[in-house]
C-alpha positions in Angstrom: 27.0 29.8 35.2 23.3 29.4 35.8 23.6 25.6 35.8 26.4 25.8 38.4 24.3 28.1 40.6 21.3 25.8 40.3 23.4 22.7 41.1 24.8 24.3 44.3 21.5 25.7 45.2 19.8 22.3 45.0 22.7 20.6 46.7 22.6 23.3 49.5 18.9 22.5 49.9 19.6 18.8 50.3 22.4 19.4 52.8 20.1 21.7 54.8 17.4 19.0 55.0 20.0 16.3 55.8 21.5 18.4 58.7 18.0 19.1 60.0 17.0 15.4 60.0 20.2 14.4 61.7 19.7 17.2 64.3 16.1 16.1 64.9 16.9 12.5 65.4 20.3 12.9 67.2 23.6 11.7 65.9 24.3 9.5 69.0 21.0 7.8 68.6 21.7 7.0 64.9 25.1 5.6 65.7 23.7 3.5 68.5 21.1 2.1 66.1 23.7 1.4 63.4 25.8 -0.5 66.0 23.1 -3.2 66.1 23.9 -4.2 62.4 26.5 -6.8 61.9 29.1 -7.0 59.2 27.6 -10.3 57.9 24.2 -8.5 57.6 25.7 -5.7 55.6 27.5 -8.2 53.3 24.2 -10.0 52.7 22.4 -6.8 51.9 25.1 -5.7 49.5 24.9 -9.1 47.8 21.2 -8.8 47.3 21.7 -5.3 45.9 24.4 -6.5 43.4 22.0 -9.3 42.3 19.2 -6.8 41.8 21.6 -4.6 39.8 22.2 -7.5 37.5 18.5 -7.7 36.6 18.8 -4.1 35.3 21.8 -5.2 33.2 20.0 -8.3 31.9 17.2 -6.0 30.6 19.7 -3.8 28.8 21.5 -6.9 27.4 18.2 -8.2 26.0 17.5 -4.8 24.4 20.9 -4.8 22.7 20.4 -8.4 21.6 17.2 -7.4 19.9 19.2 -4.7 18.1 21.5 -7.5 16.9 24.4 -6.7 19.2 26.2 -9.2 21.5 28.0 -7.3 24.2 29.5 -9.3 27.1 27.3 -9.2 30.1 30.1 -8.3 32.6 31.0 -5.3 30.4 27.5 -4.0 30.4 27.4 -4.5 34.1 30.2 -2.1 34.6 29.0 0.3 31.9 25.7 0.6 33.7 27.5 1.1 37.0 29.5 3.9 35.5 26.2 5.4 34.3 24.7 4.9 37.8 27.7 6.6 39.4 27.5 9.7 37.2 23.7 9.9 37.6 24.0 9.6 41.3 26.4 12.6 41.5 24.5 14.9 39.1 21.2 16.7 39.6 19.5 15.3 36.4 16.8 13.0 37.9 18.9 9.9 37.6 19.7 10.4 33.9 23.0 12.2 33.9 25.0 9.1 33.3 23.2 7.8 30.2 25.6 9.6 27.7 28.4 7.5 29.3 26.6 4.3 28.6 26.1 5.4 25.0 29.8 6.4 24.8 31.1 3.0 25.9 28.9 1.1 23.4 30.0 3.3 20.6 33.7 3.7 21.5 34.4 0.1 22.7 31.9 -2.0 20.6 31.5 0.2 17.5 27.7 0.3 17.9 26.2 3.3 16.1 25.3 6.2 18.3 21.7 6.1 17.3 21.4 2.4 18.2 23.3 2.9 21.4 21.1 5.8 22.3 17.9 3.9 21.5 19.0 1.0 23.7 19.6 3.3 26.6 16.3 5.2 26.1 14.3 2.0 25.9 16.1 0.7 29.0 15.3 4.0 30.8 11.7 3.9 29.7 11.2 0.5 31.3 12.9 1.7 34.4 10.9 4.9 34.7 7.6 3.0 33.8 8.1 0.6 36.7 9.1 3.5 39.1 6.0 5.5 38.1 3.6 2.6 38.6 5.5 1.8 41.9 5.1 5.4 43.2 1.6 5.6 41.8 0.6 2.6 43.8 2.0 4.1 47.0 0.3 7.4 46.4 -3.1 5.8 45.9 -2.6 3.7 49.0 -1.9 6.7 51.1 -5.0 8.5 49.7 -7.2 5.5 50.6 -5.7 5.5 54.1 -6.1 9.3 54.5 -2.5 9.9 55.6 -2.2 13.3 54.0 -4.3 16.5 53.8 -6.8 16.8 50.9 -4.7 19.4 49.2 -1.6 17.2 49.3 -3.5 14.2 48.1 -4.8 16.2 45.1 -1.3 17.4 44.2 0.1 13.8 44.5 -2.7 12.2 42.5 -2.5 14.9 39.8 1.2 14.4 39.5 0.8 10.7 39.1 -2.0 11.0 36.5 0.0 13.5 34.4 3.1 11.3 34.5 1.1 8.1 33.6 -0.6 10.0 30.8 2.7 11.0 29.2 3.9 7.4 29.6 0.7 6.2 27.8 1.3 8.7 25.0 4.9 7.6 24.7 3.9 3.9 24.2 1.1 4.8 21.9 3.2 7.0 19.6 6.0 4.4 19.7 3.8 1.5 18.7 2.2 3.5 15.8 5.5 4.8 14.7 4.5 8.5 15.0 7.3 9.3 17.5 6.9 10.7 21.0 10.0 12.9 21.2 9.7 14.2 17.6 6.0 15.0 18.2 7.1 17.2 21.1 9.7 18.7 18.9 7.1 19.6 16.3 4.5 20.7 18.8 6.7 23.4 20.2 8.2 24.2 16.8 11.7 23.7 18.1 13.0 23.4 14.5 12.8 27.1 14.3 15.5 27.5 16.9 18.7 27.5 14.9 20.9 25.9 17.6 18.8 22.7 17.9 16.9 22.4 14.6 19.4 19.8 13.4 18.4 17.6 16.3 15.0 16.7 14.9 16.4 14.3 12.2 18.6 12.5 14.8 15.6 12.1 17.1 13.5 10.6 14.3 16.2 8.2 13.4 16.7 7.1 17.0 12.9 6.7 17.4 12.9 4.3 14.4 15.1 1.9 16.4 12.8 2.3 19.5 9.7 1.6 17.5 11.4 -1.4 15.8 12.2 -2.8 19.2 8.6 -2.7 20.4 7.1 -3.8 17.1 9.5 -6.3 15.7 11.4 -7.8 18.6 10.9 -11.6 19.3 7.6 -12.1 21.2 9.3 -12.9 24.5 11.6 -9.9 24.7 9.2 -7.1 25.7 7.3 -9.3 28.3 10.6 -10.4 29.7 11.8 -6.7 30.0 8.5 -5.9 31.8 9.0 -8.9 34.1 12.6 -7.8 34.9 11.4 -4.2 35.6 8.7 -5.6 38.1 11.3 -7.9 39.6 13.7 -5.1 40.3 10.9 -3.3 42.2 10.1 -6.4 44.1 13.7 -7.0 45.1 13.9 -3.3 46.2 10.9 -3.8 48.5 12.6 -7.0 49.8 15.8 -5.0 50.5 13.9 -2.5 52.6 12.2 -5.3 54.5 15.6 -6.9 55.1 17.0 -3.6 56.4 14.1 -3.1 58.9 14.7 -6.6 60.2 18.3 -5.6 61.0 16.8 -3.1 63.5 14.4 -5.6 65.0 11.2 -4.5 63.2 8.6 -6.9 62.0 6.4 -4.8 59.7 3.4 -5.7 57.4 3.8 -5.7 53.7 1.8 -2.5 53.4 4.1 -0.7 55.8 7.2 -1.9 54.0 5.6 -0.9 50.7 5.1 2.7 51.9 8.6 2.9 53.4 10.0 1.8 50.0 7.8 3.7 47.6 7.2 7.2 49.0 10.8 8.2 49.6 11.6 7.0 46.0 10.2 10.3 44.8 13.4 11.9 46.1 15.3 10.2 43.2 13.1 12.1 40.7 13.9 15.5 42.2 17.0 17.0 40.6 19.2 16.8 43.6 22.3 14.6 43.5 21.3 11.2 44.9 18.2 12.8 46.4 20.5 13.9 49.2 18.6 15.1 52.2 15.2 14.4 50.6 15.7 10.6 50.9 16.5 11.0 54.6 13.6 13.4 55.2 11.3 11.1 53.2 12.0 8.0 55.2 11.9 9.9 58.4 8.5 11.3 57.5 7.1 7.9 56.5 8.3 6.3 59.7 6.7 9.1 61.7 3.5 8.6 59.7 3.5 4.9 60.6 4.3 5.7 64.3 7.7 4.2 64.0 11.0 5.4 65.5 12.5 8.0 62.9 16.0 7.2 64.2 15.6 3.8 62.5 14.6 5.6 59.3 17.8 7.6 59.2 20.0 4.6 60.2 18.3 2.7 57.4 19.0 5.4 54.8 22.6 5.6 55.9 23.0 1.9 55.1 21.4 2.6 51.7 23.9 5.5 51.2 26.8 3.2 52.1 25.6 0.7 49.5 25.2 3.5 46.9 28.7 4.8 47.8 30.1 1.4 47.0 28.4 1.4 43.6 29.6 4.9 42.9 33.2 4.2 43.7 33.2 1.0 41.8 31.7 2.7 38.7 34.1 5.6 38.8 37.1 3.3 39.2 36.0 1.1 36.3 35.3 4.2 34.2 38.7 5.7 34.9 40.5 2.4 34.3 38.7 1.7 31.0 39.3 5.0 29.3 36.7 7.4 30.9 39.3 10.2 30.3 38.8 9.6 26.6 35.3 11.1 27.0 37.0 14.5 26.7 38.7 13.9 23.4 37.4 10.8 21.6 35.4 11.0 18.4 32.5 9.2 20.1 32.5 11.9 22.8 32.5 14.7 20.2 29.5 13.1 18.5 27.6 12.6 21.8 28.2 16.1 22.8 27.0 17.3 19.4 23.9 15.0 19.8 22.9 16.5 23.2 23.8 20.1 22.6 
């Protein structure tokens, strides 16, 4: 019951912010701005997004190959899109769909749950690492430019330092085989809690696969995964530049960087799809840069349309390829037991 209340509370907050931003900018103004965008431009933007999505999938495909598993690329593409769809619709900081990716690997390709889970965790670590460095760069740039008050700058910098510190600890403990997640488990003595004490052995087993990936994969795999992670960020920046050109803007790289990076924090906040916060974030950055906030909201609505296409595609694929089995299959039972 508490989870339901929290979900609707956060969603209500997002809706409130969304309505406020729309009211401030004016619906007629937004529609007038959107009317400037052609169908051909939208198709081109969607194509770039689909290509960028493929870079995420290639990284996951490489990770699975290093585990010794050959899963067809097109299948992984749709598995990841199913995961994206669920993550987008759930308030779990873009991670709600990961059990679905594990489920498909285990149910359809007979890859063990521990190996499936480790491949998804490794993939997510690369994704979050790139996102944190991306956001960190934007935060330090705003601090240098003095865009925010001193208190806000301290909070943002502290948040980035803490996040990067935990990221450093993760890689350190993974490389020396001491285990990041199991260390947290032991530090808080969670094994004394009856309901989750069985979880420790599963965490340790999964961590062995993660450590093996970073320590024993072919020399080109980890650098290539890092490159792909950076590439996805670069293409995301290009996407935002492309969208601004649709509205007749010709901005510097630093401005495009800020427009891309700062609103990305909305995806970390546990609100489905960062709803409301993404609109508010873009509107605030445009105002900060002395740009028309109406363009910001129109830009976000195009991003939302792209996301909606991804979500619908993922849900259709999931339903067509046995997503309903998630309720009753053996793999689903094991996954639910793992995450309980």
